N, C-alpha and C positions, 0 to 999 in steps of 0.2 A: 859912854862916848857912842855917839852915833856914826854908823857906816855910811847911814844916806839919809840925805834931808831934800824932800821937795816940798817947794813953796810955789802957791798959786798955778799950777800946773793947767795949761789948758793945750789941746791939741784938735787941730781943724783940718778937714779934709774937703776937697773941692766935691760939689756933688750939682752936676749940671753947670749954671751959673751961681748958684749959691754955694756959701761953705758951710759944710756941717761941723758943730761943735761935738767932739766925741767925748772928750774930759773937760770938766768943767772946773777949773781952780781948786785942783787936788793940791792938799796938804799930805805929807805921808814923811814920817821919820821911822827909821828903825835903828835900833843900837846894836853894836857890836854882839855877835853870840846869840841874837834873838831867833825866835822861830814864830812866823808871823805868816797866817794865812788870809788871802785875800778871796771873798766870796762874791760872786754875781751870777746872775741868769746869763743866758747867750744874749750877744747885743747891750751889754751894761757898761762896756768898754773896759773889761778888765784885762784881755789880752791885749789891747793897745795900751794899757799901761804897764804890764809886763815888757811889752816891747821898750817901752821909755826907760824902765829901771833896768833891762838888759844891756843899753845903750844900741839896740837894733833901730832906734828912730830917735828923734829929737823933739821935743816939744815946741809948739808955735810961740808960746810966751809962759813965762814963770823961771823959776830957777831950780837947778838940778845939781846937788853937790855929792858926789860919790867919794868918800874918803877923803873929805875936803876939798876934793878938784870938782870944778864949776865945768859940767859936762857940756853945756851950749856953747863953750869956747874951744872947745875940742876939735882937732880937726878929722875926717875920715879916716885916716891911718892913725890917728889916736884914739880914736873910739875901737878900731878893731882891735890895737894893743890890748887897751882896757877889758874886752872882751875875752880876749885869748888869755891875761893873766889874772885877771880879778873875778870873773865870773863863769860860773860852770851851770850849764842849761840841760835841763831834762824836760822833754817833750811828749806829750800822749802819743804820740807814733814811732817813738823811738829815734827815727831820723840815722838809722844805723846804714853802713853801706854793705848793699846784700852780698856782692863778692868778695867782700873781706872779712878775714876772722875775726874772733872777738876780741885778741890780744891788739889784731893791728887797728880797728875801729878804736877801742881805748886808747892807744898810742897818739892818734891822728892830731889833737891838738899840740901835742909836743911835738911833733913833725912840725907844724906852722910856727911854733915857738923856737925853731933851731935847735931842740935839744938832739944831741949825738945818738944814733940809732940804738946802741947797747944800752943806753941810760933810759932812752926811753921806754924800749922793751921792758926792761926790769922793771922800770916804774908801773907800766901797763901791768903786768903780772902781779904785782904787788896789790895793786887796788882791784883786781879780777878776784885775789883771795880775800881781800876783805870784803867783798859782796859775794861771797862761797861760790865763785864759781873758777876756781883755780884749775879745775880739771876739764873746763870747756873752752880753754884759751885757744885752741885751734878748729873750735867749731865755728860754722858759717850762720848768720842770723836763721836761715830757713831750718837749719837743724836745732835750733832753739825753740823753749816755750816762750810765749808772751811774756809772762813774769822774767823769766831768764832773761829776755832782749832787754827790758826794763832795766835790769840790775847792770846788765853789762853797759847801756846808757848812763846810769849813774856811775859807775865806775870811769866812762870817760869823761863825764862832767867834773870829777874829783881828781883826774890824772895831775891836773896843774895845781894842785892843792889851794884853788879858788878862795877868797875870804869871803864870797857869797854863790849862794846856790839857789839858783831860780827853777820853780818845777811847774810846768803848766798842764795842769789835770793830769798827774802820773799815773794815775789808777784808771784812767778813762777808759782804756782798751785792755784791760785786766778783770780776770773772775775775780770773787771776793777773796779767795786764797790766796791768791798772787799779789792781789792788791793789798793784803794785811803784811805779807813779807817786807814789800816794798816799803810801807809806812814805818814797819819796823827798823828798816835799813836807814830810813830817814832820821829815825828818833837815835840810832846810835850815830850817825854822822853828826847830829846836833851836839850830842854830848862831849864830841870830841873839840867843839868850838865854833864848828861852821855855823854862820849866819845863814837862814834859809827863808825863802819867801814862796809861799805855794799859792798858786792860783787855782781855784776850783768852785765848783758849783754844789758840791756836796757836804753838806753839814757835818755828817760822819766823819769823813776825810778832814775837814777843817778843825774838828774838836781834838785830833792830834797836836795841835800847835799851841803854844802857850798864849797867844792873841790873836784874836780876829777883829779884821776888818771886812767891811760892805760896800759893795759899790753897785750903784744903780742908776741908769740914765746918766752916767758919766759923773756922778757926784759920789765921793768917799767919804764914809762914816768910820769912827774909829782908826783913822790913820796915824794919830798920834796918840801914844801913850796915855790913859787916864781920860781919854773921850768918852 
């Protein structure tokens, strides 16, 4: 069963009086529980594609179905709900709130989802334990290493038990040892059934995924199994 299907996706941006086509007729299917890496150099369109997959933006044309739901037909409020309940995000720069403890950073998506405080703190502590940081729950980001900050970010992404985890250059700001720990964590999350799509320019990192696709100049190859 496919968790997402994109057909003939194009994305245009205004460039002066012209329109710049950043994504060109992209076809992408991802099966439930799959681990996919999308590789591409800077300027290839991979971040634009991730934004569309994550419902942070909508395509100019084409169709995108996420779990059988046509995304282009959704309102802004519906897209926000999908992002909160269906998708977890992990970014290169962690995006943690600096004046907020690890446990409260992790609990933040649950706050937006209206989960009662006791329940969201309990869940945040549970996922911090999953990523090996139960003893750092009351630490602030500045008191944590880069690798620990990224593990907090992964815990935050997993707090709502999303069906799809999107990771954008998740090891880009880390040293090799911390990066290896983060990739091991992704493998453990994948084994538990979460679908993972990872955006990277690093072939070594992409090799951790079961399938690799490539994007260059807005054209995606390997987007469908068997290509």
